[in-house]
C-alpha positions in Angstrom: -15.0 -0.3 24.9 -13.9 -3.8 23.8 -10.8 -5.0 25.6 -7.7 -5.5 23.4 -5.9 -8.8 23.4 -2.2 -9.3 23.8 -0.7 -10.7 20.6 1.4 -13.7 21.7 4.7 -12.8 23.4 4.8 -9.4 21.7 4.0 -6.0 23.1 1.2 -5.5 20.6 -2.4 -5.3 21.8 -5.1 -5.9 19.2 -8.8 -5.8 18.7 -10.4 -9.3 18.7 -11.2 -9.0 15.0 -8.5 -8.1 12.4 -9.8 -6.2 9.4 -8.7 -7.9 6.2 -7.3 -5.6 3.5 -7.5 -8.1 0.7 -10.6 -6.3 -0.7 -9.1 -2.8 -0.8 -8.3 -2.0 -4.4 -10.3 -5.0 -5.6 -14.0 -5.2 -4.6 -13.8 -2.1 -2.5 -12.5 1.1 -4.2 -10.5 3.7 -2.3 -13.5 5.7 -1.0 -15.3 2.6 0.2 -12.0 1.3 1.8 -11.6 4.6 3.7 -15.2 4.4 4.9 -14.8 0.8 6.1 -11.5 1.6 7.8 -13.1 4.7 9.5 -16.0 2.6 10.8 -13.8 -0.2 12.0 -11.6 2.1 14.0 -14.5 4.1 15.3 -15.8 0.9 16.8 -12.5 0.4 18.6 -10.7 -1.7 15.9 -7.0 -1.3 15.6 -5.6 -4.3 13.7 -5.4 -4.1 9.9 -4.1 -7.1 7.8 -2.8 -6.8 4.3 0.0 -8.1 2.0 2.3 -6.7 -0.6 0.7 -8.9 -3.2 -2.8 -7.6 -2.7 -4.4 -7.1 -5.3 -2.0 -8.3 -8.1 -4.6 -10.8 -9.3 -6.7 -8.0 -10.8 -6.0 -7.2 -14.5 -4.1 -3.9 -14.6 -2.9 -4.1 -11.0 0.7 -4.6 -10.0 0.4 -5.6 -6.4 0.6 -3.3 -3.4 -2.7 -1.6 -4.1 -4.1 -2.5 -0.7 -1.0 -1.2 1.1 -1.2 2.0 -0.9 -4.8 2.6 0.1 -4.1 1.9 3.8 -1.1 4.2 3.6 -3.2 7.0 2.2 -5.9 6.5 4.8 -3.4 6.5 7.7 -1.8 9.7 6.3 -5.2 11.4 5.9 -6.3 10.5 9.4 -3.0 11.0 11.1 -3.5 7.9 13.2 -0.4 5.8 12.6 0.3 5.2 16.3 -3.2 4.0 16.9 -3.2 1.2 14.3 -1.4 -2.1 14.2 -0.5 -2.8 10.6 0.3 -6.3 9.5 1.6 -7.1 6.0 3.4 -10.0 4.3 6.3 -10.9 2.0 6.9 -13.5 -0.7 4.1 -13.2 -3.2 4.4 -9.8 -4.8 5.1 -10.2 -8.6 8.3 -8.1 -8.3 9.4 -9.5 -5.0 8.9 -13.3 -5.2 10.3 -15.6 -2.5 12.1 -15.4 0.8 15.7 -14.9 0.0 17.4 -12.4 2.3 17.8 -9.8 -0.4 14.2 -10.1 -1.5 12.8 -9.9 2.1 14.7 -6.6 2.7 13.8 -5.1 -0.7 10.1 -6.1 -0.3 10.0 -4.6 3.2 11.3 -1.3 1.9 8.7 -1.3 -0.9 5.9 -2.0 1.6 7.1 0.8 3.9 7.0 3.2 0.9 3.5 2.2 0.0 2.2 2.3 3.6 3.9 5.7 4.0 5.4 4.6 7.4 8.7 4.0 9.0 7.7 0.6 10.5 5.7 -2.5 10.0 4.1 -3.7 13.2 3.8 -7.3 12.2 5.6 -8.8 9.2 4.6 -12.2 8.0 6.3 -14.6 5.6 3.2 -15.1 3.4 4.0 -18.5 2.0 7.0 -20.5 3.3 9.6 -21.4 0.7 11.2 -24.7 1.9 14.1 -24.3 -0.6 15.4 -21.3 1.5 17.1 -22.3 4.8 15.3 -20.9 7.8 18.6 -19.4 8.9 18.5 -17.1 5.9 14.9 -16.1 6.4 15.1 -15.5 10.1 18.5 -13.7 9.7 17.0 -11.2 7.2 13.9 -10.7 9.3 16.1 -10.1 12.4 18.0 -7.4 10.5 14.7 -5.6 9.7 13.8 -5.7 13.4 17.2 -4.5 14.5 16.9 -1.6 11.9 13.6 -0.6 13.4 11.7 -1.3 10.1 9.7 -4.2 11.6 8.5 -4.5 15.2 7.5 -8.2 15.2 7.7 -11.1 12.8 5.2 -13.9 12.0 4.6 -16.8 9.7 1.7 -17.9 7.4 1.2 -21.0 5.4 4.0 -23.0 7.0 4.4 -26.6 8.1 4.8 -27.5 11.8 8.3 -28.8 11.0 9.5 -25.6 9.4 7.9 -23.5 12.1 9.6 -25.5 14.8 12.9 -25.3 13.0 12.5 -21.5 12.7 11.7 -21.0 16.4 14.6 -23.2 17.5 17.0 -21.2 15.3 15.8 -17.9 16.7 16.1 -19.2 20.3 19.5 -20.7 19.8 21.0 -17.6 18.1 19.1 -15.0 20.1 17.4 -13.6 17.0 13.9 -12.2 16.3 11.3 -14.9 16.9 7.9 -15.4 15.4 5.2 -14.2 17.7 2.2 -15.1 15.5 0.9 -17.5 13.0 -1.7 -17.0 10.2 -3.3 -20.3 9.3 -6.2 -21.1 7.0 -8.9 -22.0 9.6 -12.7 -21.8 9.9 -15.7 -23.9 10.8 -15.6 -25.8 7.5 -11.8 -25.9 7.1 -10.3 -27.3 10.2 -7.8 -29.9 9.0 -4.9 -27.6 8.1 -4.6 -26.0 11.6 -6.0 -28.4 14.2 -3.4 -31.0 15.2 0.3 -30.5 15.0 0.3 -26.8 14.0 -2.2 -25.8 16.7 -0.3 -27.9 19.3 2.9 -26.2 18.3 1.4 -22.7 18.6 0.0 -23.5 22.0 3.2 -25.0 23.3 5.4 -22.1 22.1 3.0 -19.2 22.9 2.2 -18.1 19.3 -0.9 -16.1 18.7 -3.0 -17.5 15.8 -4.7 -15.0 13.5 -6.6 -17.1 11.0 -7.5 -16.1 7.5 -10.5 -17.3 5.4 -12.4 -17.0 8.8 -15.7 -17.0 7.0 -14.8 -19.5 4.3 -14.8 -17.1 1.4 -18.2 -15.8 2.5 -19.9 -19.2 3.0 -20.2 -18.7 6.7 -22.2 -15.5 6.3 -25.2 -17.7 5.5 -25.8 -16.1 2.1 -24.8 -19.2 0.2 -27.4 -21.9 0.3 -28.0 -24.8 -2.1 -29.8 -23.5 -5.2 -29.1 -19.8 -4.5 -26.9 -17.5 -6.6 -24.9 -14.7 -5.0 -23.2 -11.9 -7.0 -19.7 -12.0 -5.5 -16.2 -12.3 -6.7 -15.8 -15.3 -4.3 -19.1 -17.0 -5.0 -17.5 -20.0 -6.7 -15.5 -21.0 -3.7 -18.3 -20.4 -1.2 -20.8 -22.4 -3.3 -18.6 -25.5 -3.0 -19.2 -25.6 0.7 -22.9 -25.0 0.3 -23.3 -28.2 -1.7 -21.5 -30.4 0.8 -23.2 -32.3 3.6 -20.8 -30.9 6.1 -21.6 -27.3 5.0 -25.3 -27.9 5.3 -24.9 -29.3 8.9 -22.8 -26.3 9.8 -25.4 -23.8 8.4 -28.2 -25.6 10.3 -26.3 -25.3 13.6 -25.4 -21.7 12.9 -29.0 -20.9 12.1 -30.2 -22.3 15.5 -27.5 -20.5 17.6 -27.9 -17.2 15.7 -31.7 -17.3 16.3 -31.1 -18.0 20.0 -28.8 -15.0 20.4 -30.7 -12.8 17.8 -27.3 -12.4 16.2 -26.1 -12.5 12.6 -24.8 -15.8 11.3 -21.3 -14.5 10.5 -21.0 -13.2 14.1 -21.7 -16.7 15.4 -19.2 -18.3 13.0 -16.5 -15.8 14.1 -17.4 -16.3 17.8 -16.8 -20.1 17.4 -13.4 -19.4 15.8 -12.4 -16.7 18.4 -13.2 -19.3 21.2 -10.7 -21.9 19.9 -7.4 -22.5 21.6 -4.6 -20.1 20.5 -6.8 -17.8 18.5 -6.2 -14.1 19.2 -8.2 -12.4 16.4 -9.8 -13.9 13.3 -9.4 -11.9 10.1 -12.5 -10.9 8.1 -12.9 -8.4 5.4 -15.8 -6.1 4.4 -16.2 -4.7 0.9 -19.2 -2.5 2.0 -20.1 -0.7 5.2 -23.1 -2.9 5.6 -20.9 -6.0 5.9 -18.9 -4.6 8.8 -21.2 -4.6 11.9 -21.7 -8.4 12.0 -17.9 -8.8 12.0 -17.4 -6.2 14.8 -20.1 -7.9 16.9 -17.8 -10.9 17.5 -16.2 -8.8 20.2 -19.4 -8.9 22.2 -20.7 -12.4 21.6 -19.7 -15.3 23.9 -21.1 -18.7 23.0 -21.9 -21.3 25.7 -19.9 -24.5 25.9 -22.9 -26.3 24.6 -23.2 -24.0 21.6 -19.5 -24.4 20.9 -19.8 -28.2 21.1 -22.8 -28.1 18.7 -20.8 -26.2 16.1 -17.7 -28.3 16.5 -19.7 -31.5 16.1 -21.6 -30.2 13.1 -18.3 -29.3 11.4 -16.5 -32.5 12.2 
């Protein structure tokens, strides 16, 4: 059984791969989503990531479809206490922003869709600099005190606003962010490495990166001149055409061959080995896509292999 990892300063213990719920209700229908969730938990997984806005970008959807599917699955399986559910606030079409009133209303709506009395990890999805951190943290603290949220976290936030938020929590004795969800992977390193990663390290925050496989590019399916039938093909193809992307693929090919491991497993293993990272997030829209993601729990790269990938992606 894979050892669980402590999530920052919280009492949550999570599997070293978080299952992304962004595909539930989009490229994975309800039955497929249930099958993926079943297989993930059967393998020891316990950390499911979603957001109240998933999948509002699909015509006919309102947002909250992913949460609804996860809620139905948890109810059907009776396993609420075995799963760490993370969701987010600020982007739902009906609950935009981070005003105190909106945070509380959005949390209640998420709880209804998830069919639960508590959210284990509640992220501010995109920071809203026009709202004072005092208002945001104050509202989140109320949710924690009410027992509706266990721990709070931030995504898509600047180092300055994150520091200001942590300072306010510490000064006032209010709920404090325990985790950070940055955009981070082998071909997108600039947004996290540097001040944000340094701050996470210094303050004991767990990093749970999204786009861990660069919209599918780091699965190795996307090569110059190839066409892949996927809703995210356009974004992944941009990486395939770049010199950096090709260098990264070449290094991944070599290391994957040496370990007889799938390419996505190697890409996730590099990410999991970086400072502050607790669990990369990756999603599977089919059962076949899941095993290479789960395998990250059992693959440890050598220091030479990590350096080779870091250099290729510089």
